[in-house]
Backbone as CSV, one residue per row, in Angstrom:
resi,resn,N_x,N_y,N_z,CA_x,CA_y,CA_z,C_x,C_y,C_z
1,MET,100.279,102.118,82.132,102.054,101.877,81.779,102.211,100.599,82.802
2,ALA,102.682,99.682,82.623,103.429,99.207,84.251,103.786,99.463,85.095
3,PRO,104.078,99.156,85.970,104.842,99.921,86.722,106.639,99.317,86.680
4,ASP,107.663,100.399,86.866,109.265,99.639,86.633,109.306,99.334,88.202
5,VAL,109.493,97.803,88.543,108.987,96.916,89.291,111.289,97.465,89.708
6,ALA,112.107,97.634,89.094,113.504,97.832,89.787,113.511,99.129,90.463
7,ASP,113.072,100.751,89.552,112.890,101.553,90.291,111.603,101.507,91.797
8,THR,110.736,100.789,91.617,109.884,101.156,92.632,110.694,100.404,94.310
9,ALA,111.663,99.448,93.701,112.303,98.611,94.663,113.315,99.672,94.928
10,GLY,113.853,100.099,93.999,114.930,101.343,94.608,114.433,102.949,95.638
11,ARG,113.155,103.178,94.890,112.813,103.823,96.122,112.409,103.487,96.805
12,LEU,111.489,102.180,97.566,111.615,101.373,98.127,112.878,101.587,99.829
13,SER,113.522,101.467,98.809,114.925,100.900,99.899,115.305,102.648,100.083
14,ALA,115.309,103.941,98.916,115.952,104.485,99.326,115.104,105.241,100.878
15,ALA,113.426,104.914,100.931,112.716,105.528,101.665,112.911,105.118,103.594
16,LEU,113.602,103.235,103.241,113.777,102.855,104.027,114.602,103.123,104.936
17,ASP,115.874,103.678,104.797,117.599,104.352,104.495,117.015,105.690,105.546
18,THR,116.196,106.222,105.428,115.848,107.655,106.215,115.186,106.999,107.121
19,TYR,115.015,105.820,108.111,114.222,105.452,109.315,114.636,106.356,110.123
20,ARG,116.502,107.441,110.644,116.916,107.494,111.561,116.572,108.602,111.937
21,SER,116.105,109.776,110.245,114.883,110.480,110.423,113.441,111.076,110.889
22,TRP,112.682,109.323,111.330,111.522,109.143,111.602,111.494,109.973,113.060
23,GLU,110.443,110.310,113.035,109.857,110.373,114.505,110.064,109.399,115.370
24,GLY,110.813,109.361,116.961,110.834,108.244,117.321,111.789,107.791,117.209
25,ASP,112.253,106.264,118.166,114.053,106.238,117.741,113.178,104.869,117.870
26,LEU,113.911,104.257,116.233,113.731,102.498,115.718,114.823,101.696,116.487
27,PRO,114.602,100.601,116.662,116.073,99.498,116.923,116.483,99.896,116.315
28,SER,116.029,99.472,114.887,116.394,99.008,113.475,115.850,100.040,112.482
29,ARG,116.681,99.477,111.107,116.080,99.666,109.014,114.628,98.754,109.431
30,PRO,113.773,99.433,109.518,112.132,98.565,109.063,112.374,97.719,107.870
31,GLU,111.290,96.495,107.945,111.935,95.868,107.301,109.925,95.776,106.498
32,VAL,110.423,95.624,105.080,108.501,95.695,104.113,107.973,93.871,104.743
33,LEU,107.105,94.335,105.151,104.856,93.079,105.473,104.810,93.003,104.619
34,LEU,104.164,94.525,104.018,103.427,93.952,103.275,103.256,95.139,102.160
35,ARG,102.919,94.533,100.903,102.339,95.547,100.235,100.712,96.210,100.286
36,LEU,99.936,96.995,100.033,99.415,97.301,100.216,97.811,97.927,99.095
37,ALA,97.497,97.419,98.606,96.196,97.768,97.636,95.558,99.443,97.614
38,SER,96.243,100.061,96.596,96.166,101.365,96.285,95.658,101.783,94.741
39,ALA,94.694,102.720,94.322,94.541,102.685,93.541,95.684,103.593,92.393
40,SER,95.849,104.808,93.299,96.677,105.309,92.463,98.703,106.144,93.135
41,ASN,98.677,105.183,94.177,100.698,105.443,95.286,100.888,103.976,95.705
42,GLU,101.879,103.829,95.499,102.304,102.735,95.792,102.280,102.785,97.640
43,ASN,102.029,101.820,98.511,101.749,101.775,99.358,102.286,100.579,100.261
44,TYR,103.466,100.853,101.549,103.541,100.002,102.001,103.657,98.984,103.605
45,LEU,102.717,98.407,104.659,103.482,98.521,105.299,104.851,97.533,105.666
46,VAL,105.913,98.735,106.933,106.613,98.239,107.292,106.588,98.139,108.742
47,GLY,107.845,97.809,109.230,107.659,97.407,110.734,109.010,97.260,111.428
48,ALA,109.441,97.986,112.178,110.519,97.611,113.065,110.560,97.734,114.121
49,GLY,110.677,95.943,114.712,110.242,96.133,116.625,108.629,96.175,116.614
50,THR,108.000,96.324,117.157,106.413,96.465,117.035,106.376,97.845,116.839
51,ALA,107.021,98.485,116.692,105.966,99.855,115.381,105.981,99.494,114.368
52,ARG,104.968,99.891,113.825,103.969,99.581,112.623,103.874,101.541,111.672
53,PHE,104.556,100.776,110.185,104.170,102.346,109.375,103.771,102.314,107.895
54,VAL,102.935,102.944,107.119,103.416,103.068,106.053,103.781,104.379,104.893
55,ILE,104.283,103.412,104.562,105.400,104.289,103.655,104.767,104.178,102.014
56,ARG,104.093,105.186,101.466,103.694,105.251,100.184,104.226,106.443,99.642
57,LEU,104.408,105.709,98.001,105.759,106.490,97.180,104.760,106.548,96.336
58,ASP,104.988,107.952,96.176,104.090,108.955,94.653,104.027,109.074,94.099
59,ASN,103.517,108.774,92.748,102.650,108.610,91.449,102.768,109.855,91.141
60,ASP,103.885,111.291,90.844,103.391,112.378,91.197,102.700,112.758,89.422
61,ASN,101.959,111.435,88.749,101.708,112.039,87.081,100.996,112.896,87.632
62,PRO,101.646,115.025,86.996,101.451,116.330,87.178,99.624,116.016,86.498
63,ALA,99.507,115.630,85.819,97.613,115.403,84.571,96.879,115.317,85.925
64,LEU,97.643,114.629,86.845,95.925,113.976,87.868,95.930,115.715,88.652
65,GLY,96.739,116.384,89.622,96.043,117.653,89.722,96.526,117.248,91.052
66,VAL,97.887,116.593,92.045,98.347,116.529,93.075,99.572,117.545,93.479
67,ASP,99.543,118.048,94.267,100.402,119.208,95.234,101.059,118.449,96.122
68,ARG,101.560,118.396,96.163,102.785,117.504,97.747,102.981,118.560,98.674
69,GLN,103.694,119.908,97.891,103.503,121.287,98.773,102.034,121.565,99.981
70,ILE,101.074,121.116,99.045,99.557,121.981,99.412,99.719,120.399,100.438
71,GLU,99.425,119.593,100.402,99.299,118.367,100.762,99.921,118.595,102.444
72,ALA,101.632,118.319,102.445,102.482,118.720,103.386,101.863,119.675,104.061
73,THR,101.191,120.997,103.637,100.620,122.345,104.793,99.707,121.261,105.408
74,ILE,98.633,120.664,104.570,97.610,120.677,105.239,97.461,119.532,106.224
75,LEU,98.529,118.555,106.236,98.978,117.175,106.893,99.394,118.093,108.397
76,ARG,100.173,119.364,107.754,101.001,119.797,109.193,99.303,120.753,109.781
77,ASP,98.928,121.379,109.418,98.143,122.255,109.704,97.061,120.988,110.879
78,ILE,96.492,119.652,110.377,95.477,118.979,110.849,96.530,118.336,112.068
79,ALA,97.863,118.363,112.271,98.381,117.092,112.536,97.774,117.761,114.058
80,GLY,97.964,116.270,115.071,97.211,116.108,116.173,95.500,116.402,116.078
81,ARG,94.520,116.912,114.822,92.893,116.524,115.357,92.744,115.032,115.010
82,PRO,92.041,114.513,115.853,91.003,113.353,116.019,91.796,112.093,114.647
83,PHE,90.667,113.444,113.235,90.872,112.321,112.124,91.562,112.424,111.223
84,ALA,92.961,113.306,112.503,94.387,113.326,110.613,95.576,111.713,111.054
85,PRO,95.544,111.236,110.527,96.858,110.454,109.471,98.120,111.359,110.738
86,HIS,99.113,109.825,111.207,100.364,110.938,111.837,100.983,110.657,111.235
87,VAL,101.849,111.519,110.835,103.100,111.975,110.121,104.382,111.657,110.615
88,VAL,105.315,110.323,109.684,106.439,110.501,111.294,107.515,110.814,110.121
89,HIS,107.222,111.245,108.955,108.095,111.762,107.994,108.014,111.765,106.609
90,PHE,108.661,113.406,106.250,108.028,113.259,105.101,109.507,113.629,103.864
91,GLY,109.274,112.589,103.172,110.611,113.115,102.639,110.234,113.538,100.440
92,GLU,111.517,112.936,100.210,111.289,112.993,98.295,110.896,112.594,97.895
93,GLY,109.116,112.934,97.577,108.919,111.825,96.776,108.366,110.332,97.187
94,PHE,107.824,110.646,98.672,107.512,109.420,99.623,107.124,109.828,101.080
95,LEU,106.075,109.883,101.801,105.467,109.993,102.773,105.827,109.139,103.988
96,VAL,105.912,108.775,105.074,105.713,107.753,105.587,104.934,108.431,107.620
97,THR,103.526,107.508,107.479,103.228,107.328,108.691,103.115,106.405,109.519
98,ARG,102.276,106.313,110.895,102.082,106.249,111.874,100.823,104.907,111.089
99,PHE,100.712,103.301,110.905,100.339,102.682,110.351,98.919,102.465,111.475
100,GLU,97.668,102.387,111.422,96.271,103.241,112.015,96.018,101.979,111.820
101,SER,95.452,101.187,113.194,94.552,100.253,113.269,93.163,100.496,113.264
102,GLY,92.266,99.936,112.577,90.531,100.143,111.938,90.898,98.879,110.202
103,ASP,89.398,99.086,110.241,89.168,98.990,109.222,87.715,99.646,108.463
104,HIS,87.946,99.581,107.080,87.036,100.972,106.402,85.964,100.308,106.079
105,PRO,85.111,100.884,106.075,83.109,100.885,106.714,83.181,99.802,105.163
106,ARG,82.999,98.819,105.295,82.449,98.092,104.109,80.660,97.734,104.601
107,ILE,80.045,97.929,105.895,78.636,98.314,105.588,78.580,99.758,106.062
108,LEU,77.710,100.355,105.393,76.866,101.617,106.213,76.107,101.970,107.090
109,SER,76.324,101.036,107.721,75.309,101.224,109.086,74.918,102.447,109.586
110,VAL,73.739,103.331,109.812,73.330,104.330,110.222,74.840,104.721,112.005
111,SER,74.940,103.483,112.688,76.547,104.052,113.077,77.517,104.556,112.601
112,ASN,77.821,104.120,111.497,78.937,104.230,110.533,78.173,105.856,109.802
113,LEU,77.749,105.881,109.880,76.762,107.671,108.583,77.360,108.167,109.878
114,ASP,76.636,107.973,111.235,76.479,109.488,111.884,78.339,109.811,112.298
115,VAL,79.339,108.461,112.200,79.970,109.144,112.860,80.998,109.419,111.185
116,ILE,80.931,109.185,110.014,81.543,109.659,109.157,80.694,110.910,109.185
117,GLY,79.472,110.987,109.196,78.923,112.865,108.751,79.516,113.163,109.726
118,ALA,79.634,113.244,110.933,80.408,114.485,111.887,81.788,114.176,111.520
119,LEU,82.640,112.946,110.498,84.165,113.241,110.216,84.406,114.756,109.098
120,PHE,83.629,114.401,108.554,83.091,115.692,107.702,83.245,117.248,108.288
121,ASN,81.836,117.233,109.395,81.463,118.400,110.180,83.820,118.943,111.103
122,SER,83.828,117.939,111.375,84.688,118.297,111.732,86.379,118.906,111.049
123,ILE,86.426,118.360,109.916,87.261,117.799,108.730,87.002,119.614,108.082
124,HIS,85.577,120.138,108.424,85.432,121.806,107.321,84.701,122.719,108.009
125,HIS,85.460,122.943,109.874,85.710,123.546,110.332,86.970,123.871,111.091
126,CYS,87.728,122.841,110.377,89.460,122.604,110.533,89.873,123.887,109.608
127,PRO,91.467,124.904,110.324,90.963,126.173,109.693,92.533,125.506,109.479
128,THR,92.709,125.826,108.269,94.246,125.168,107.627,95.273,127.346,106.551
129,GLN,96.329,126.817,106.269,96.679,128.249,106.247,97.100,127.937,104.406
130,VAL,96.726,126.915,103.758,96.029,126.147,102.600,95.201,128.095,102.176
131,ASP,95.990,128.471,101.361,94.456,129.116,100.261,94.270,128.868,98.844
132,ALA,95.105,127.505,98.644,94.704,127.351,96.759,93.570,126.242,97.025
133,ALA,92.577,127.026,95.950,91.188,126.581,96.406,90.702,124.995,95.243
134,LEU,90.093,124.313,95.111,89.148,124.163,93.877,88.156,123.252,93.717
135,ASP,87.949,123.959,91.923,86.491,124.710,91.737,86.121,122.582,90.338
136,PRO,84.945,122.156,91.042,84.957,121.160,90.868,84.788,121.352,89.192
137,ALA,84.228,121.247,88.766,83.626,122.308,87.350,84.848,122.531,86.489
138,ALA,85.741,123.273,87.383,87.066,123.921,86.084,88.217,122.299,86.509
139,HIS,87.600,121.901,87.027,88.510,120.404,87.396,88.126,119.072,85.961
140,ALA,86.949,119.033,86.590,87.115,118.246,85.370,87.076,118.489,84.395
141,ARG,86.422,119.768,83.862,86.972,120.245,82.024,88.430,120.266,81.978
142,ASP,89.543,120.477,83.011,90.877,120.335,83.067,91.245,118.525,82.482
143,TYR,91.073,118.388,83.784,90.847,116.522,83.161,90.532,115.833,81.288
144,LEU,89.232,116.530,81.648,88.701,116.604,79.896,89.948,116.439,78.754
145,GLU,90.102,118.000,78.934,91.336,118.385,77.908,92.802,117.515,77.521
146,ARG,93.295,117.077,79.575,94.476,116.260,79.448,94.081,115.482,79.099
147,SER,93.384,114.770,79.300,93.151,113.101,78.696,93.480,112.464,77.244
148,GLY,93.301,113.728,76.583,93.223,114.125,75.169,91.573,113.401,74.630
149,ASP,90.784,113.367,75.083,89.251,112.683,74.801,88.579,114.227,74.722
150,ALA,89.051,116.673,74.699,88.576,117.270,74.285,88.031,116.230,73.164
151,GLY,86.842,116.126,72.045,86.667,116.055,71.387,85.704,114.401,71.470
152,ASN,86.034,113.933,71.780,85.280,112.897,72.169,83.528,112.827,72.346
153,ARG,83.101,112.652,71.308,81.695,112.941,71.133,81.125,112.537,72.336
154,LEU,81.230,111.613,72.764,80.450,111.111,74.323,81.122,111.243,75.532
155,LEU,82.379,111.848,75.840,82.640,112.424,76.503,82.209,113.752,76.386
156,ASP,82.220,115.021,75.862,81.792,115.812,75.733,80.291,116.265,75.791
157,GLU,79.164,114.849,75.443,77.862,115.328,75.565,78.005,115.404,76.607
158,CYS,78.601,114.265,77.734,78.601,113.427,78.658,78.721,115.573,79.928
159,ALA,79.907,115.557,79.048,80.663,116.811,79.775,80.088,118.267,80.224
160,LYS,79.435,118.620,78.804,78.357,119.455,78.238,77.172,119.314,79.073
161,ALA,76.409,117.891,79.588,75.336,118.117,80.271,75.142,117.835,81.813
162,ILE,76.477,117.751,81.951,76.920,118.069,83.461,76.987,118.803,84.395
163,LEU,77.796,118.866,83.112,78.181,120.586,84.051,77.205,122.049,83.293
164,ALA,76.469,121.782,82.890,75.342,122.902,82.555,73.961,122.556,83.799
165,GLY,74.858,121.223,84.338,73.417,121.535,85.613,74.090,121.649,87.193
166,GLN,75.441,122.280,86.700,75.602,122.576,88.526,75.548,124.004,88.567
167,PRO,75.647,123.860,90.250,75.022,124.970,91.278,76.243,125.818,90.173
168,GLY,76.039,127.635,91.293,77.504,128.223,91.249,77.928,127.770,91.874
169,THR,79.105,128.503,91.881,80.456,129.167,92.955,79.826,128.957,94.156
170,SER,80.026,128.438,95.875,79.785,128.094,96.646,79.798,129.724,97.431
171,THR,79.834,129.865,98.299,79.071,131.230,99.193,80.356,130.367,99.937
172,THR,79.722,129.404,100.339,80.826,128.621,102.176,82.109,128.167,100.991
173,SER,83.465,128.367,101.317,84.921,127.753,101.111,85.367,127.377,102.994
174,CYS,85.730,125.850,102.313,86.612,125.842,102.923,87.767,124.832,103.447
175,LEU,87.847,124.008,104.506,88.965,122.587,104.320,88.473,121.649,103.813
176,CYS,88.365,121.367,102.775,88.189,119.935,102.198,89.000,118.575,101.675
177,HIS,88.876,117.157,101.870,89.540,116.661,101.724,88.959,116.447,100.346
178,HIS,88.633,116.373,99.714,88.356,116.082,98.155,87.717,114.573,97.478
179,ASP,88.325,113.539,98.785,89.136,112.235,97.952,88.390,111.326,99.087
180,ILE,87.355,111.746,99.813,86.580,110.339,101.231,86.006,109.743,100.962
181,THR,86.419,108.874,100.342,85.590,107.225,99.680,85.943,106.203,100.899
182,ARG,85.045,105.278,100.722,85.141,104.247,101.742,87.199,103.839,101.769
183,ALA,87.141,103.936,101.197,89.057,102.560,101.116,89.943,104.746,101.932
184,ASN,89.356,105.740,102.284,90.060,106.542,102.907,89.279,106.888,104.500
185,VAL,89.182,105.914,104.396,88.343,106.727,106.214,88.929,105.714,106.708
186,LEU,89.352,105.265,107.657,89.479,104.664,108.777,88.494,104.641,109.775
187,LEU,87.775,103.230,110.654,86.968,103.084,111.500,87.452,102.371,112.578
188,GLY,88.786,102.737,113.991,88.479,101.995,114.749,87.900,101.603,116.095
189,ALA,88.427,101.790,117.283,87.798,102.047,118.897,87.784,103.490,119.300
190,GLY,86.255,103.670,118.715,86.385,105.305,118.980,86.823,106.360,117.790
191,THR,87.504,106.356,116.986,88.198,106.652,116.145,87.483,106.820,115.009
192,CYS,87.528,107.836,114.063,87.232,108.012,112.248,88.241,109.037,111.937
193,LYS,89.358,108.486,111.114,90.456,109.230,110.712,90.246,108.755,108.757
194,ALA,90.648,110.184,108.714,90.403,110.510,106.984,92.006,110.439,106.870
195,ILE,92.232,109.461,105.726,93.882,108.989,105.219,93.529,109.760,103.257
196,ASP,94.867,109.908,102.634,95.112,109.966,102.138,94.432,111.477,101.608
197,TRP,95.473,113.074,101.642,94.953,113.628,101.649,95.649,114.746,100.099
198,GLU,95.956,114.221,99.249,96.820,114.597,98.512,95.805,115.324,97.539
199,TYR,94.776,115.592,97.537,93.333,116.238,97.138,92.900,117.407,97.554
200,GLY,93.187,117.142,98.714,92.969,118.864,99.906,93.274,119.690,99.611
201,ARG,91.886,120.919,99.541,92.299,121.814,98.916,91.076,122.889,99.766
202,LEU,91.547,123.890,99.942,89.727,124.452,100.092,88.712,124.183,99.076
203,GLY,87.427,124.254,99.723,86.870,123.796,98.586,84.714,123.940,99.140
204,ASP,83.979,123.242,98.216,82.591,123.429,98.101,82.637,122.351,99.368
205,PRO,82.030,122.171,100.380,81.904,121.319,101.139,80.317,120.210,100.619
206,ALA,79.623,120.998,100.152,78.238,119.741,99.551,79.845,118.878,98.419
207,PHE,80.565,119.241,97.183,81.070,118.549,96.296,81.895,117.266,97.240
208,ASP,82.343,117.819,98.647,83.046,116.952,99.168,82.347,116.181,100.015
209,ILE,81.398,116.034,100.158,80.166,115.163,100.720,79.691,114.419,98.808
210,ALA,79.064,114.996,98.556,79.199,113.735,96.964,79.979,113.092,96.896
211,VAL,80.796,113.684,97.028,82.020,111.849,96.245,81.619,110.724,97.485
212,PHE,81.461,111.394,97.897,81.810,109.702,99.866,79.781,109.641,99.057
213,ALA,78.791,110.509,98.793,77.813,109.925,98.735,77.990,109.200,97.229
214,GLN,78.481,109.214,96.306,78.848,108.868,94.844,79.069,107.498,95.092
215,THR,81.033,107.740,96.056,81.516,106.389,96.306,80.699,105.686,96.470
216,SER,79.979,105.529,97.294,78.968,105.037,98.547,77.886,104.501,98.069
217,GLU,76.901,104.817,97.241,75.583,104.599,96.089,74.938,105.291,97.218
218,LEU,75.405,106.182,98.277,73.856,106.555,98.757,72.664,106.431,98.248
219,ASP,71.511,105.294,98.946,70.351,106.144,98.873,69.763,107.142,99.676
220,GLU,68.177,107.534,99.783,67.720,109.087,100.625,68.447,108.568,101.509
221,SER,67.484,107.363,102.427,67.487,107.254,103.249,69.061,107.330,103.791
222,SER,70.020,106.784,103.539,71.502,106.344,103.748,72.050,108.004,103.345
223,LEU,71.784,108.785,102.434,72.467,110.477,102.530,71.273,111.448,103.666
224,ASP,70.441,110.831,104.066,69.878,112.037,104.565,70.238,111.696,106.256
225,ALA,70.583,110.047,107.426,71.275,109.956,108.021,72.742,110.881,108.204
226,LEU,73.522,110.645,106.854,75.080,111.387,106.687,75.193,113.398,106.949
227,LEU,74.109,113.686,105.914,74.077,114.408,105.771,73.282,115.526,106.998
228,GLY,71.872,114.539,108.284,71.773,114.732,109.744,72.511,115.141,110.649
229,ALA,74.231,113.687,110.542,74.812,113.624,111.729,76.318,114.971,110.911
230,TYR,75.680,115.350,109.647,77.360,116.129,109.347,76.294,117.912,109.789
231,GLY,75.347,117.922,110.225,74.669,119.016,111.351,73.991,120.193,109.810
232,ASN,73.806,119.617,108.966,73.372,120.522,107.633,72.405,119.195,106.320
233,ASN,71.152,119.117,107.191,70.498,118.669,105.720,69.215,119.630,105.188
234,SER,69.809,120.860,105.194,68.563,122.072,104.287,68.115,121.195,102.987
235,PRO,66.762,121.594,102.009,66.336,121.223,100.948,68.073,121.624,99.949
236,GLY,68.292,123.390,100.963,69.086,123.695,99.169,70.539,123.218,99.273
237,PHE,71.013,122.367,100.403,72.712,121.579,100.738,72.343,120.914,99.888
238,ARG,71.472,119.515,100.847,70.985,118.714,99.915,70.851,118.400,98.811
239,GLN,70.088,119.285,97.323,70.264,119.580,96.247,71.549,119.648,96.006
240,ARG,72.081,120.516,96.166,73.681,121.095,95.553,74.770,119.591,96.140
241,VAL,74.327,118.636,97.386,75.050,117.636,97.479,74.337,116.310,95.928
242,SER,73.196,116.728,95.521,73.063,115.854,94.901,73.437,116.395,92.941
243,GLN,73.359,117.151,93.413,74.153,117.836,91.643,75.280,118.000,91.498
244,ARG,75.904,117.828,92.625,77.357,118.065,92.797,78.178,116.106,93.123
245,ARG,77.295,115.129,93.137,77.360,113.902,92.527,77.324,113.604,91.491
246,ARG,76.334,114.327,90.451,76.690,113.829,88.554,78.215,114.361,88.199
247,LEU,78.609,114.827,89.027,79.736,115.190,88.673,80.768,114.878,88.659
248,TYR,80.876,114.612,90.037,81.594,113.994,90.834,81.791,112.435,89.686
249,GLU,81.032,112.150,89.592,80.454,110.720,88.137,81.367,110.633,86.971
250,LEU,81.388,112.572,86.601,82.862,112.749,85.214,83.205,112.548,85.478
251,ILE,84.331,113.387,87.080,85.443,113.261,87.031,86.394,112.244,87.087
252,GLU,85.757,110.884,88.192,86.039,109.641,87.784,86.425,109.459,87.054
253,VAL,85.469,109.119,85.423,85.748,108.714,84.602,86.932,109.224,83.577
254,LEU,87.289,110.790,83.546,87.646,110.813,83.518,89.265,110.807,84.751
255,TRP,89.080,110.491,85.446,90.392,110.132,85.806,90.601,109.026,85.689
256,TRP,90.598,108.264,85.737,90.549,106.742,85.065,91.221,106.812,84.086
257,ARG,90.841,107.342,83.469,91.571,107.988,81.974,93.015,108.277,81.944
258,LEU,92.842,109.450,83.090,94.547,109.984,82.452,95.410,108.653,84.124
259,ARG,94.554,107.584,84.257,95.722,107.224,85.409,96.316,105.997,84.774
260,ASP,94.994,105.705,84.103,95.666,103.623,82.848,95.202,104.199,81.854
261,PRO,95.418,105.299,81.052,94.519,105.441,79.760,94.186,104.221,78.568
262,ASP,95.115,102.566,78.824,95.282,102.106,77.999,94.078,101.038,78.120
263,ASN,93.798,101.423,79.882,92.274,100.003,80.344,91.409,99.931,79.926
264,PRO,90.592,98.706,79.250,89.351,98.430,77.988,88.177,99.314,79.033
265,SER,88.372,98.754,80.260,87.280,100.175,81.082,86.736,100.629,81.150
266,ASN,87.355,102.260,80.965,87.672,103.150,80.366,86.468,103.433,79.139
267,GLU,86.164,102.854,78.504,84.980,102.782,77.199,83.815,102.689,78.219
268,MET,83.358,101.736,78.875,82.769,100.711,79.149,81.951,101.961,80.585
269,ARG,83.275,102.928,81.827,82.702,103.520,82.439,82.089,105.104,81.756
270,ALA,82.420,104.898,80.284,82.043,106.210,79.798,81.223,105.725,79.724
271,ARG,80.484,104.512,78.707,78.525,104.448,78.207,78.308,104.353,79.780
272,THR,79.046,103.812,80.301,77.698,104.013,81.975,77.226,105.520,82.025
273,LEU,78.398,106.288,82.503,78.118,107.556,83.306,76.715,108.335,81.474
274,ALA,77.176,107.760,80.570,76.254,109.041,79.995,74.527,107.910,80.039
275,ALA,75.311,106.645,79.987,73.389,105.992,80.110,72.762,106.530,81.424
276,SER,73.367,106.961,82.170,72.570,107.334,83.906,72.554,108.722,83.598
277,LEU,72.944,109.222,82.554,72.565,110.532,82.389,71.332,110.633,81.818
278,GLU,69.938,109.231,80.765,69.296,109.069,79.847,67.869,108.713,81.020
279,HIS,68.372,108.597,82.380,67.366,108.120,83.552,67.634,109.965,84.919
C-alpha cells in the first residue's frame, strides 16, 4: 500500500514542531534536508544551524511485532554506550536521534568484521531492564499466521523443514538487537554504532549474529573472522549460528509478505527459500 503523502507531511511537520523539547538549544525550527532510505519506517535528515538530526516516523504495523515502549527502555538503558545512537527526543509516533557520521560497511574486510564482532560482544554484555524475550521460532510461526500464508503449501513446507532443524532453547539469554544488517551498522572514525533498535529484546546471541551473517552472505572464512572477534568460535556455537541463519531466511520472507503483501517479489522470495532447502 502506498504511503499517505499528506498524512506523512503532517506527521513530519508535527514532529518538527516539538524541537524546543529536543536535547540542546536549537537556534530555530529544523528544516528537512533529505529523505533517507528505509524499508520499514519514514526517515528524514533535518537540520537547524550546524546541528543535524534524523527523525523517524514510526510505521507501527502491529503484525510486525514492534513494541515502542520496549525499544524506548532499551535506548535509555544503552544511552552513552559507544555503540548506541544518541537520542534527543522520544515523541508520540516518532523518534529523533542525532545524525551519526559514518558509512554502512559495503565491503566486509577482516578489519570491519573484527569491529562488528566486537560490537556484538558489547551488546550481548550490556545490562538492560527489559525482560521481554524474542523466541525466533515462535516469531516465525506468528508471522506465518499473520501473513495469511498458513495453508500456503510452499511456505508451510519450508517452515516445517526449517523449524524441525532448529536447536533447543538457548541457555544464554542476553540483550540482542535482532536486526543488525549492514544497513543498521555505522562505521566511523574509531566508532561502530548499531541503529534501529525496534526489534531489540532479550534473546539468543547465536540468532542475533545469524541475522548479520545471513543478510551479509558470509562465507565460512568471514564467519570465522566475525566469531573470532566476537569471542566465541566454538563448534557448538558456530553450529547454532548456522542453524539460526536458515530460520532467519524464513522470517525475512514472511516479514516482506507482511510489510508489502502485494509486492510481486514475495513469490520469488518464497521459491528461492524453497530451492535453498534442496541443497
